[in-house]
C-alpha positions as CSV (number, residue, x, y, z in Angstrom):
1,M,-23.9,-11.1,19.3
2,E,-20.4,-11.5,17.8
3,K,-18.7,-8.2,17.0
4,S,-17.6,-7.4,13.5
5,F,-14.4,-5.5,12.8
6,E,-13.2,-3.2,10.0
7,V,-9.7,-2.1,9.0
8,I,-9.5,1.5,7.7
9,I,-6.7,3.0,5.7
10,F,-6.3,6.8,5.4
11,Y,-3.7,9.4,4.3
12,K,-3.5,13.0,3.3
13,Y,-0.7,15.2,2.2
14,T,-1.4,18.5,4.0
15,P,0.8,20.7,6.2
16,V,0.9,19.7,9.9
17,A,2.4,22.5,12.0
18,D,3.0,20.4,15.1
19,P,3.6,16.7,14.3
20,E,4.8,15.9,17.8
21,G,1.7,17.4,19.4
22,F,-0.5,15.7,16.8
23,V,1.1,12.3,17.7
24,V,0.2,12.8,21.4
25,W,-3.4,13.8,20.4
26,V,-3.9,10.9,18.1
27,R,-2.4,8.4,20.6
28,D,-4.8,9.6,23.3
29,L,-7.7,9.5,20.9
30,C,-6.9,5.8,19.9
31,A,-6.5,4.8,23.5
32,K,-9.8,6.5,24.4
33,V,-11.7,4.8,21.5
34,G,-9.9,1.5,22.1
35,I,-8.4,0.8,18.7
36,N,-5.0,-0.5,17.5
37,G,-3.0,0.2,14.4
38,R,-0.1,2.1,12.9
39,I,-0.1,5.8,12.2
40,L,2.7,8.0,10.8
41,I,2.6,11.8,11.2
42,A,5.0,14.3,9.6
43,K,5.0,17.9,8.5
44,E,3.7,16.8,5.1
45,G,0.6,15.0,6.5
46,V,-0.7,11.7,8.0
47,N,-0.7,8.1,6.9
48,G,-2.3,5.3,8.9
49,T,-4.2,2.1,9.3
50,V,-6.3,1.1,12.3
51,E,-8.9,-1.6,13.2
52,G,-12.0,-1.4,15.3
53,T,-15.7,-1.9,15.3
54,R,-17.8,0.5,13.1
55,E,-18.9,2.3,16.3
56,Q,-15.3,2.8,17.4
57,L,-14.2,3.9,13.9
58,D,-17.1,6.4,13.6
59,V,-15.8,8.2,16.7
60,F,-12.2,8.0,15.5
61,E,-13.0,9.3,12.0
62,S,-15.1,12.2,13.1
63,A,-12.5,13.3,15.7
64,L,-9.7,13.1,13.2
65,Q,-11.6,15.0,10.5
66,G,-12.3,17.8,13.1
67,S,-8.8,18.0,14.5
68,K,-7.1,21.4,14.6
69,F,-3.6,20.0,13.6
70,G,-4.3,20.2,9.8
71,D,-6.9,20.3,7.1
72,F,-8.4,16.9,7.5
73,S,-12.1,17.7,7.0
74,D,-12.1,15.8,3.7
75,L,-10.0,12.9,4.9
76,W,-11.0,9.7,3.0
77,F,-11.2,6.4,4.9
78,K,-11.0,3.2,2.9
79,S,-12.6,0.3,4.8
80,S,-12.1,-3.5,4.5
81,V,-13.1,-6.5,6.6
82,G,-11.1,-6.9,9.8
83,T,-10.5,-9.9,12.1
84,G,-10.3,-8.2,15.5
85,C,-6.6,-9.0,15.7
86,S,-5.2,-7.3,12.6
87,F,-2.9,-5.3,14.8
88,R,-1.3,-6.4,18.1
89,K,-0.7,-2.9,19.4
90,L,-1.0,0.8,18.7
91,K,1.9,2.7,17.1
92,V,1.7,6.4,16.5
93,K,5.0,8.0,15.5
94,A,6.4,11.3,14.1
95,R,8.6,11.0,11.1
96,E,10.3,13.3,8.6
97,Y,8.0,12.0,5.9
98,I,4.8,9.9,6.0
99,L,6.3,8.2,2.9
100,N,10.1,8.3,2.2
101,I,10.9,8.2,-1.4
102,G,14.6,8.0,-0.7
103,L,15.7,11.3,-2.2
104,E,18.5,12.8,0.0
105,E,18.3,16.5,-1.0
106,R,14.6,16.9,-1.8
107,D,11.3,15.1,-1.7
108,I,8.2,15.0,-3.9
109,D,5.4,17.2,-2.8
110,P,2.1,15.8,-4.2
111,N,0.5,19.2,-3.7
112,K,2.9,20.6,-6.3
113,I,3.4,17.7,-8.7
114,T,1.5,14.4,-9.1
115,G,-0.1,12.3,-11.8
116,Q,-3.7,12.9,-13.0
117,H,-6.1,11.1,-10.7
118,I,-8.4,8.6,-12.4
119,D,-11.1,6.6,-10.5
120,A,-12.0,3.0,-10.6
121,D,-14.7,3.5,-13.2
122,E,-12.2,5.2,-15.6
123,L,-9.7,2.5,-15.3
124,H,-12.4,-0.1,-15.8
125,E,-13.4,1.6,-19.0
126,M,-9.8,1.6,-20.2
127,F,-9.7,-2.2,-19.7
128,L,-13.1,-2.7,-21.4
129,N,-12.0,-0.6,-24.4
130,D,-8.7,-2.4,-24.5
131,E,-6.9,0.9,-24.6
132,D,-3.1,1.1,-25.1
133,F,-1.8,1.8,-21.7
134,T,0.6,0.2,-19.1
135,I,0.1,-0.1,-15.4
136,I,3.3,0.5,-13.4
137,D,2.9,-1.2,-10.0
138,M,4.5,1.0,-7.4
139,R,4.4,-1.7,-4.6
140,N,7.2,-3.9,-3.4
141,D,8.1,-6.9,-5.5
142,Y,6.6,-9.4,-3.0
143,E,3.3,-7.5,-3.1
144,F,3.3,-7.8,-6.9
145,Q,4.1,-11.5,-6.8
146,V,0.9,-12.4,-4.8
147,G,-1.5,-10.3,-6.9
148,R,-1.5,-7.8,-9.8
149,F,-3.5,-6.1,-12.5
150,D,-3.6,-7.2,-16.1
151,K,-1.4,-4.9,-18.3
152,S,1.0,-4.3,-15.4
153,V,4.7,-4.3,-15.0
154,D,6.8,-4.8,-11.9
155,P,9.7,-2.3,-11.7
156,G,11.4,-4.6,-9.2
157,M,11.4,-2.6,-6.1
158,R,12.3,-4.2,-2.8
159,N,10.9,-1.2,-1.0
160,F,9.6,2.2,-2.2
161,R,12.9,3.9,-1.8
162,D,14.2,1.9,-4.7
163,L,12.1,3.8,-7.2
164,K,14.9,6.3,-7.9
165,D,17.1,3.3,-8.8
166,V,14.7,1.4,-11.1
167,V,13.3,4.4,-13.1
168,S,16.1,4.1,-15.6
169,G,14.8,0.6,-16.5
170,M,11.5,2.0,-17.7
171,E,12.8,4.4,-20.5
172,E,10.6,2.8,-23.1
173,L,7.5,3.9,-21.2
174,K,8.3,7.6,-21.1
175,T,6.3,8.4,-24.2
176,K,3.5,5.9,-23.4
177,K,0.3,6.2,-21.4
178,V,1.0,4.8,-17.9
179,V,-1.2,4.4,-14.8
180,T,0.5,4.0,-11.4
181,V,-1.1,1.8,-8.8
182,C,-0.5,0.8,-5.2
183,T,-2.5,-0.6,-2.4
184,Y,-4.7,2.4,-1.5
185,G,-3.0,5.4,-3.2
186,V,-0.5,7.0,-0.9
187,R,2.6,5.7,-2.7
188,C,1.3,6.8,-6.1
189,E,0.9,10.4,-5.1
190,K,4.7,10.7,-4.9
191,A,5.6,8.0,-7.4
192,S,3.6,9.6,-10.3
193,G,5.1,12.9,-9.5
194,F,8.6,11.4,-9.6
195,L,7.9,9.9,-13.0
196,L,6.8,13.3,-14.3
197,E,9.9,14.9,-13.0
198,N,11.9,12.2,-14.8
199,G,10.5,12.8,-18.3
200,F,7.4,10.6,-18.4
201,Q,4.8,12.4,-20.5
202,N,1.4,10.8,-19.8
203,V,1.1,9.7,-16.1
204,S,-2.1,8.9,-14.3
205,Q,-2.6,7.4,-10.9
206,L,-5.5,5.2,-9.6
207,N,-7.3,7.2,-7.0
208,G,-7.9,5.1,-3.9
209,G,-5.6,2.4,-5.2
210,I,-6.1,-1.3,-5.9
211,G,-8.3,-1.9,-2.9
212,T,-10.9,0.7,-4.0
213,Y,-11.0,-0.8,-7.5
214,M,-11.4,-4.3,-6.3
215,K,-14.3,-3.4,-4.0
216,K,-16.1,-2.0,-7.0
217,Y,-15.0,-4.6,-9.6
218,P,-14.2,-7.7,-7.6
219,G,-12.4,-10.4,-9.6
220,Q,-12.1,-8.2,-12.7
221,N,-8.7,-7.3,-14.4
222,F,-6.8,-8.3,-11.2
223,K,-5.4,-11.8,-10.5
224,G,-4.5,-13.0,-7.0
225,S,-4.8,-11.3,-3.7
226,L,-4.0,-7.9,-2.4
227,Y,-1.1,-7.8,0.1
228,V,-1.8,-5.8,3.2
229,F,0.6,-4.7,6.0
230,D,-1.1,-6.2,9.0
231,E,-1.7,-9.6,10.5
232,R,-4.1,-10.6,7.7
233,M,-1.2,-10.6,5.2
234,T,-3.6,-10.7,2.2
235,E,-7.1,-9.5,1.3
236,Q,-9.4,-11.3,-1.1
237,F,-12.4,-9.8,-2.9
238,V,-14.1,-12.9,-4.4
239,E,-14.4,-16.5,-3.0
240,N,-13.0,-18.3,-6.0
241,Y,-10.0,-16.5,-7.3
242,E,-6.8,-17.5,-9.1
243,V,-3.8,-17.9,-6.9
244,V,-0.8,-16.4,-8.7
245,G,1.9,-16.4,-6.0
246,E,4.6,-19.1,-6.4
247,C,6.7,-20.8,-3.7
248,V,10.3,-19.6,-3.9
249,A,11.4,-23.2,-3.3
250,C,9.2,-25.4,-5.5
251,G,7.2,-23.1,-7.6
252,E,3.8,-24.4,-6.3
253,K,1.0,-21.9,-6.2
254,S,0.9,-20.4,-2.7
255,E,0.1,-17.2,-0.7
256,R,1.9,-18.2,2.4
257,F,4.5,-15.6,3.4
258,G,7.6,-15.9,5.6
259,N,10.6,-13.7,6.3
260,C,14.2,-14.1,5.3
261,G,16.1,-15.3,8.4
262,N,18.9,-12.9,7.8
263,H,18.2,-10.1,10.3
264,F,19.7,-7.5,7.9
265,C,17.2,-8.6,5.3
266,H,13.8,-9.9,6.5
267,K,12.5,-9.8,3.0
268,Q,9.0,-11.2,2.5
269,L,9.0,-14.5,0.6
270,I,6.3,-16.8,-0.6
271,I,6.9,-20.3,0.8
272,C,4.4,-23.1,0.7
273,T,3.5,-25.3,3.7
274,K,5.2,-28.2,2.1
275,C,8.6,-26.4,1.9
276,S,8.3,-24.5,5.2
277,D,10.3,-27.0,7.3
278,E,13.5,-26.7,5.3
279,P,16.0,-23.8,5.1
280,R,15.4,-21.5,2.2
281,M,17.6,-18.9,0.6
282,C,16.6,-15.4,-0.2
283,N,17.9,-14.3,-3.6
284,G,20.4,-17.1,-3.4
285,N,22.6,-15.6,-0.7
286,C,20.7,-14.0,2.1
287,G,20.3,-16.7,4.7
288,N,17.5,-19.0,5.8
289,L,13.8,-18.4,5.8
290,K,12.3,-17.9,9.2
291,V,8.9,-19.5,9.4
């Protein structure tokens, strides 16, 4: 019988007293269970994605929730269909932050300031009632290009650390009702708090992120695919969906990604198969596309 695989994403902002010790413990756990993925651990919490069979993941989830390195008893694991090769290896690392917002002197603590959590049902009702709100997509620009919600704006971030630089371009939204979204929620915990600190008055965040919403309401109020940071590249929730990504060279609809050839850049770009054999420029001056 052919094995079926799942990818699980998880995070929690909670104090971790011994990040280095936790890294060793988690690395040993993953090796024992036999799963690969990427996990970041810091004093502020844990953020990770791993792949395995349901049997493997049951063992991993139970052990992590029962670990003594932090309060992970209510850790929420978001699952999606895997391929068995979504990750080539296991990487478990200690970092200063599990998510770096790029603030040199301080950071946002979601346990002290964050937007109001709304679930998938609440956001769906807002769409059904055609409420007056704007979705601020807190993902990178290339993620937005391949799939996004209706009523959403792209702040234009190349990476999450750009938030502090683009917030000034959203002045007109400070008095409006806004909902922040990202893949599965970890970025919005800090992003929504950052907006509140910068004068935004009515800020919510989609609990569980886009992936959680699309599992419950597949094909509704979201066009395109969900970008994911593993070998799958994108995740789809319905068979017949509208492709919204556009090739940077010819404008043809595509979801094929490549990296900028400039090793100082490596920006993700959408490049269709037809255009993949020719050199392509990133933002007009960043070198050739590596395919």
